C-alpha positions in Angstrom: -9.1 64.0 35.2 -8.4 66.3 38.0 -7.3 65.4 41.6 -8.3 67.5 44.6 -5.5 69.4 46.3 -4.8 67.9 49.7 -6.1 70.0 52.7 -3.9 70.8 55.6 -5.7 68.0 57.4 -4.8 65.6 54.7 -1.2 66.7 54.7 -1.0 66.2 58.5 -2.5 62.7 58.2 0.0 61.9 55.5 2.8 63.1 57.8 1.5 61.0 60.6 1.3 57.9 58.3 4.9 58.7 57.3 5.9 58.7 60.9 4.0 55.4 61.7 5.7 53.6 58.7 9.1 55.0 60.0 8.4 53.5 63.3 7.7 50.1 61.7 10.8 50.5 59.5 13.4 51.3 62.3 15.5 48.2 61.7 18.3 48.1 59.2 17.2 46.2 56.2 13.5 46.7 56.9 11.2 45.1 59.4 11.2 41.2 59.5 7.9 39.4 58.8 6.0 37.5 61.3 6.6 33.9 60.4 3.6 31.8 59.7 1.4 34.8 58.8 0.7 35.5 55.1 2.3 38.6 53.5 -0.7 39.8 51.3 -3.6 41.3 53.2 -5.9 41.7 50.1 -5.3 38.1 49.0 -5.6 36.7 52.4 -8.9 38.4 53.1 -10.2 37.6 49.6 -9.2 33.9 50.1 -11.0 33.8 53.3 -14.0 35.8 52.0 -13.7 38.1 55.1 -13.5 41.8 55.7 -10.6 43.2 57.7 -11.3 42.9 61.4 -9.0 44.9 63.7 -10.0 42.6 66.7 -8.5 39.5 64.8 -4.9 39.0 65.7 -4.3 37.1 62.5 -5.7 40.0 60.4 -3.3 42.4 62.3 -0.3 40.0 61.7 -1.1 39.8 57.9 -1.4 43.7 57.9 2.0 44.0 59.6 3.6 41.5 57.2 2.2 43.3 54.2 3.5 46.7 55.4 6.8 45.1 56.2 7.1 43.5 52.7 6.4 46.9 51.3 9.1 48.6 53.4 11.7 45.9 52.5 10.8 45.9 48.8 11.1 49.7 48.4 13.1 51.1 51.3 11.9 54.6 52.3 9.3 54.7 49.5 7.0 56.4 52.1 9.5 59.2 52.7 9.8 59.9 49.0 6.2 59.5 48.0 4.4 60.9 51.1 7.2 63.4 52.2 7.7 64.5 48.5 4.1 65.1 48.0 3.2 66.6 51.4 6.3 68.7 52.1 7.8 69.4 48.6 5.0 69.5 45.9 2.2 70.9 48.1 4.4 73.4 50.1 3.3 76.8 49.0 6.7 78.3 49.3 8.0 76.0 46.5 5.4 77.4 44.1 4.9 74.1 42.3 1.1 74.1 42.5 -1.3 76.8 41.6 -2.5 78.4 44.9 -5.7 79.8 43.4 -7.1 76.3 42.5 -8.7 73.6 44.7 -7.1 70.8 42.4 -3.6 69.8 41.5 -2.3 71.9 38.7 1.1 73.4 38.1 1.8 77.0 39.2 1.3 79.6 36.5 5.0 80.6 36.6 6.0 77.0 35.8 3.4 76.9 32.9 4.8 80.2 31.6 8.3 78.9 31.8 7.4 75.8 30.0 5.7 77.8 27.2 8.8 80.1 27.0 11.0 77.0 26.8 8.9 75.5 24.1 9.2 78.8 22.1 12.9 79.1 22.6 13.9 75.4 22.4 14.4 75.2 18.6 16.8 78.2 18.5 18.6 77.5 21.8 21.7 75.7 20.5 22.0 77.8 17.2 21.7 81.0 19.4 24.2 79.7 21.8 26.6 79.0 19.0 26.1 82.5 17.5 26.7 84.1 20.8 29.9 82.0 21.4 31.3 82.9 17.9 30.5 86.6 18.5 32.3 86.4 21.8 35.3 84.6 20.3 35.4 87.1 17.5 35.2 90.1 19.8 38.1 88.6 22.0 40.2 88.0 18.8 39.7 91.5 17.6 40.4 93.1 20.9 43.6 91.0 21.2 44.7 91.9 17.6 44.0 95.6 18.2 46.0 95.5 21.4 48.8 93.6 19.8 48.9 96.2 16.9 48.9 99.1 19.5 51.7 97.5 21.4 53.8 97.0 18.2 53.2 100.5 17.3 51.4 99.5 14.2 48.0 100.8 15.1 46.3 102.8 12.3 
């Protein structure tokens, strides 16, 4: 399954939603619920067999309570999820997504790096050990040669 890459308009709308949720979430500890109003909009509307009506104050209170509950349950989730997607993953300068495609897919450089990592992973630690042993041996030989020269025993 492929997901379409967000447009500039989508990212702007995500940023605006982020600001709106930040406005609701200004209080330390998250926004407080409106007492007497339910906290789950979907359940409330389903139980009432209604559709959301923005002219109905009770519907607006339940919407607010549901948002407030989310903001208290996972503080700053909106910053990490919306901000992370809009301003980190989708930002062209970070080169996380393939700029040539209209759907979400990793940048070709990341894919090439993953292929290289997979190819080198099995020998990574053994190669590191070989290089470390060679470096130690070189240092020991250089030290021994210097010591012999200083003692006047060099060949």
